Every structure is written in C-alpha cells, then in structure tokens.
C-alpha positions as CSV (number, residue, x, y, z in Angstrom):
1,M,1.9,-11.9,5.2
2,K,3.1,-8.5,4.1
3,V,1.1,-6.6,1.8
4,L,1.7,-3.4,0.2
5,V,-1.4,-1.1,-1.0
6,T,-0.6,1.7,-3.5
7,G,-3.3,4.3,-3.6
8,A,-4.2,3.5,0.1
9,A,-5.7,6.6,0.5
10,G,-7.9,6.8,-2.4
11,F,-11.8,5.4,-2.7
12,A,-11.0,1.7,-2.9
13,G,-7.7,1.7,-0.9
14,S,-9.5,3.3,2.0
15,V,-11.9,0.6,2.1
16,V,-9.4,-2.4,1.3
17,V,-6.6,-1.3,3.9
18,P,-8.9,-1.8,7.1
19,A,-10.2,-5.2,5.7
20,L,-6.6,-6.5,5.2
21,V,-5.8,-5.2,8.7
22,V,-8.8,-6.8,10.2
23,A,-7.8,-10.2,8.5
24,G,-4.3,-9.8,10.1
25,F,-2.0,-8.4,7.0
26,E,1.0,-6.5,7.7
27,V,0.0,-3.5,5.7
28,H,2.5,-1.4,4.0
29,A,0.7,1.7,2.4
30,T,1.7,4.2,-0.3
31,A,-0.4,7.4,-1.4
32,R,0.6,10.5,-3.0
33,H,0.0,12.2,-0.1
34,Y,-0.1,11.5,3.7
35,A,-2.9,9.8,5.3
36,E,-3.6,8.6,8.6
37,L,-4.6,4.8,8.3
38,A,-5.5,2.8,11.3
39,G,-3.3,-0.4,11.7
40,V,-1.1,0.2,8.8
41,H,2.6,-0.8,9.8
42,R,4.2,1.6,7.4
43,F,3.0,4.5,5.4
44,V,5.0,6.3,2.7
45,A,3.9,9.4,0.9
46,A,5.0,8.7,-2.7
47,D,3.9,9.4,-6.5
48,L,4.4,5.9,-8.1
49,A,3.3,7.2,-11.5
50,N,6.0,9.5,-11.9
51,S,8.9,7.6,-10.1
52,P,11.8,7.4,-12.5
53,D,12.8,3.7,-11.6
54,R,9.4,1.9,-11.2
55,K,10.7,-1.3,-12.7
56,S,13.4,-1.8,-10.2
57,T,10.8,-2.8,-7.4
58,R,10.9,-6.6,-6.8
59,L,8.4,-8.6,-4.5
60,N,9.0,-12.3,-3.5
61,S,6.6,-15.0,-3.4
62,S,5.7,-14.4,0.3
63,H,4.4,-10.8,0.0
64,G,1.3,-9.7,-1.9
65,Y,0.8,-6.7,-4.0
66,I,-2.6,-4.8,-4.4
67,S,-2.4,-1.5,-6.7
68,Y,-5.1,1.1,-6.7
69,A,-3.1,4.0,-7.8
C-alpha cells in the first residue's frame, strides 16, 4: 500500500516514516525542507499550507494518508 506522509521531517513524522517503511508500506513523503529519510520511495519538498490548489488532490481507497503538517 502507498502512504503519503506530510510533515515527514518533523517530530512525529520522523518517527512514523521509519515505522511505516519497516511495516512494508511504500512511503511517499513531503516536508517544507528536504530531508534524508531512509526507505522513503519519493520525497518532495513542499509547503502544503501555502499551496493555492490544496483541495484538488484526491486519493483513492487503495492509498493511505497521514498528515503531520
């Protein structure tokens, strides 16, 4: 299963991401600044709080979403 974790480089995200990787999830991560996170499939530096089009993102039922932003 694919999971997107926002705030992945923050306090909680930096604990959740490794746990998800160990559990076998395909982790995609975002944070305001680039971070080296072991096992992450894809990392995108992004500030989602200031995104002009936040509501356009859709996830289907086969994906998870965890937000720590």
